C-alpha positions in Angstrom: 197.5 72.3 79.4 199.5 70.8 82.5 198.7 73.2 85.2 202.3 73.4 87.0 200.8 75.4 89.9 198.4 72.6 90.7 201.0 69.9 89.8 203.3 71.5 92.7 200.4 71.6 95.5 200.0 68.1 95.0 203.5 66.7 95.0 203.7 68.8 98.3 200.8 67.7 100.1 201.2 64.3 99.3 205.0 64.7 101.0 203.6 67.1 103.9 201.0 64.2 104.2 203.6 60.8 103.9 205.6 62.2 106.4 203.0 62.7 109.1 201.4 59.2 107.9 205.3 57.7 109.3 205.1 59.6 112.2 202.1 58.5 113.9 201.6 55.2 111.9 203.0 53.2 115.0 202.2 55.8 117.8 199.3 56.9 120.0 199.3 60.4 121.3 197.3 60.1 124.8 196.7 64.0 125.0 197.0 65.3 128.6 194.8 68.0 130.9 196.5 71.2 130.6 197.9 72.5 133.7 198.6 76.1 133.8 198.9 78.1 137.6 199.7 81.5 138.6 203.5 81.5 138.4 203.1 81.2 134.6 203.5 84.1 132.2 201.8 83.5 128.6 201.8 85.6 125.7 198.9 84.9 122.8 199.8 86.0 119.4 196.5 86.7 117.0 197.1 87.3 113.9 194.0 89.5 113.4 191.4 90.4 115.9 189.0 87.6 116.8 191.6 84.9 116.4 192.8 85.6 120.1 188.9 84.9 120.8 187.8 81.7 118.3 191.0 79.6 119.3 191.9 80.6 123.0 188.8 82.6 124.5 187.8 79.4 127.5 191.9 79.5 128.2 191.5 83.2 128.2 188.8 83.5 130.5 189.8 81.4 133.1 193.6 82.5 133.2 193.3 86.0 132.3 195.9 87.1 134.9 198.6 85.3 133.7 197.6 86.1 129.8 199.2 89.3 127.1 197.7 88.9 124.0 198.6 91.3 120.7 196.9 91.2 118.1 199.0 91.7 114.8 197.6 93.1 112.3 194.6 95.6 111.8 192.2 93.8 110.4 191.4 96.3 107.3 190.4 93.5 104.6 187.8 91.4 107.2 185.1 92.9 105.6 182.9 93.8 102.3 180.4 96.5 102.8 182.9 99.6 104.0 185.9 100.9 103.6 189.3 99.1 105.0 190.1 101.8 107.3 186.3 101.8 108.4 186.7 98.2 109.0 190.4 98.2 111.0 189.1 101.1 113.1 185.6 98.7 113.8 187.2 96.1 114.1 190.2 97.9 116.9 187.0 98.9 118.9 185.8 94.7 118.7 189.0 93.4 120.1 189.4 96.4 123.2 185.7 95.0 124.3 186.7 91.4 124.0 189.8 91.5 125.7 188.2 94.1 128.7 185.9 91.4 129.1 187.7 88.8 129.3 189.5 91.0 131.9 193.1 90.8 129.9 195.2 93.6 131.4 198.1 93.7 128.9 197.1 93.7 125.4 198.1 96.0 121.9 197.9 95.9 118.6 200.9 96.3 116.4 198.5 97.0 113.1 200.3 95.7 110.7 198.5 95.6 107.6 196.0 92.9 107.4 197.5 90.1 104.5 200.7 91.4 104.6 202.3 90.2 108.0 204.9 88.2 106.5 206.4 91.1 104.9 206.3 93.2 108.3 209.1 91.2 110.8 210.6 95.2 111.3 207.5 95.3 113.0 207.1 92.7 114.7 210.7 92.0 116.0 209.6 95.0 119.0 207.8 91.7 120.7 208.9 91.1 123.9 209.3 87.2 125.1 212.2 87.7 127.4 209.6 86.7 130.4 207.2 84.4 129.0 207.0 80.4 129.7 204.1 80.1 126.6 203.7 81.6 123.6 200.5 81.0 122.1 200.2 81.3 118.4 198.2 80.0 115.1 198.3 76.0 114.0 201.4 75.6 112.2 199.1 73.6 109.5 196.4 76.5 109.5 195.6 77.4 105.8 195.4 81.2 106.1 199.0 83.3 105.1 198.9 85.5 108.1 198.4 82.2 110.2 201.3 80.2 108.9 203.3 84.0 108.7 203.3 84.1 112.5 205.6 80.5 112.9 208.1 82.1 110.1 208.5 85.5 112.0 207.9 84.1 115.5 211.6 81.2 114.5 213.0 84.6 113.6 212.7 86.5 116.3 214.1 83.5 118.6 216.5 83.4 117.4 218.3 87.0 118.2 215.9 87.5 120.5 216.1 86.6 124.7 214.1 84.2 125.8 213.5 81.5 128.8 215.4 78.1 128.1 212.2 76.2 128.7 210.1 78.3 126.3 207.1 76.2 125.3 205.3 77.0 121.8 201.5 76.4 122.0 199.4 75.8 118.5 196.1 77.2 118.7 192.9 76.1 116.2 191.0 78.5 113.8 190.4 77.7 110.7 192.4 74.3 110.7 191.9 71.6 113.3 195.3 70.2 114.9 195.7 67.1 113.4 197.0 65.0 116.8 196.7 67.7 120.0 198.8 66.3 122.6 196.8 68.9 125.4 192.8 69.9 125.8 191.6 72.3 128.5 187.8 71.5 129.6 185.9 75.3 129.3 182.6 73.3 129.7 182.0 76.2 132.6 182.6 79.0 130.3 181.1 78.2 126.8 178.4 80.7 127.4 180.9 83.4 128.6 182.4 82.1 125.0 180.1 82.3 123.0 178.8 86.2 124.3 183.0 87.2 123.7 182.1 85.8 119.8 179.1 87.8 119.5 181.3 91.2 119.9 182.8 90.2 116.7 180.0 91.1 114.6 181.9 92.6 111.8 182.8 88.9 111.6 179.7 87.5 112.3 177.3 89.0 109.9 180.0 87.6 107.1 180.5 83.8 108.6 179.0 81.9 111.6 181.8 82.0 113.7 180.1 80.8 116.9 178.0 77.9 115.3 181.2 76.8 113.8 183.7 77.0 116.6 181.4 75.5 119.4 180.9 72.8 117.2 184.8 72.4 116.9 184.7 72.6 120.5 181.8 70.7 121.5 183.8 67.9 119.2 186.8 68.4 121.3 184.7 67.5 124.7 183.5 64.5 123.3 187.5 63.1 122.5 188.0 64.3 125.9 185.1 63.3 128.4 183.5 66.3 128.8 181.0 69.1 127.5 183.6 71.9 125.6 186.7 71.6 125.1 189.8 74.1 123.7 192.7 71.8 122.3 196.7 72.7 121.7 199.9 71.5 120.5 202.5 72.3 122.7 206.4 72.1 121.6 209.4 72.6 123.4 211.3 75.5 121.8 213.9 73.1 119.7 211.7 71.1 118.1 209.8 74.5 117.0 213.0 76.2 115.9 212.9 72.7 113.5 209.9 73.5 111.9 
């Protein structure tokens, strides 16, 4: 019997793969070192408590003074051995502890129900992006529905809310590697601190060895850019982002 859903998925994947192949077949992207300064103002949107640390922990540690962080969901379905409310409360504590340890002064949680981010634009639209030079969000191709939802909701918000004309959108890695990053950031001197931040999220580490996985990813990225450990990003202008 024909499985229509699987056939559709194969067609969608094939079309996306071919589009990427046509774009990059003759082009070599030479990633540049990400340079931020004290005059930059950055917003990081984390779909769940821990995404900010997994994807950008090193960057946040080295530039804590210029970042604001918004965690979008309560993460209530990120566990199996406690009630959803207990998990949400625990993850909130972990998130606040991690952000305090990094030194982020301005952070908050929107507490949207985990896995239902895409259905909660009325809450998301309360985010004010007017003052930011960069907005950091999960990789556009990330294989998690809440992570994918951030791109869709942010596009909708930017159509109606004020923002800088030269706003940049920076994609970071969590569940899916960025296909072709155009910026890297050396985190070799803070990798141990990033590991200690990940250790805070014990509610998640008991299910998945995030520390080993993320450290290995950062090690691999460092190998690509002649440093020990690195985080990478795909940074695009607002016009390109709105066409995705």
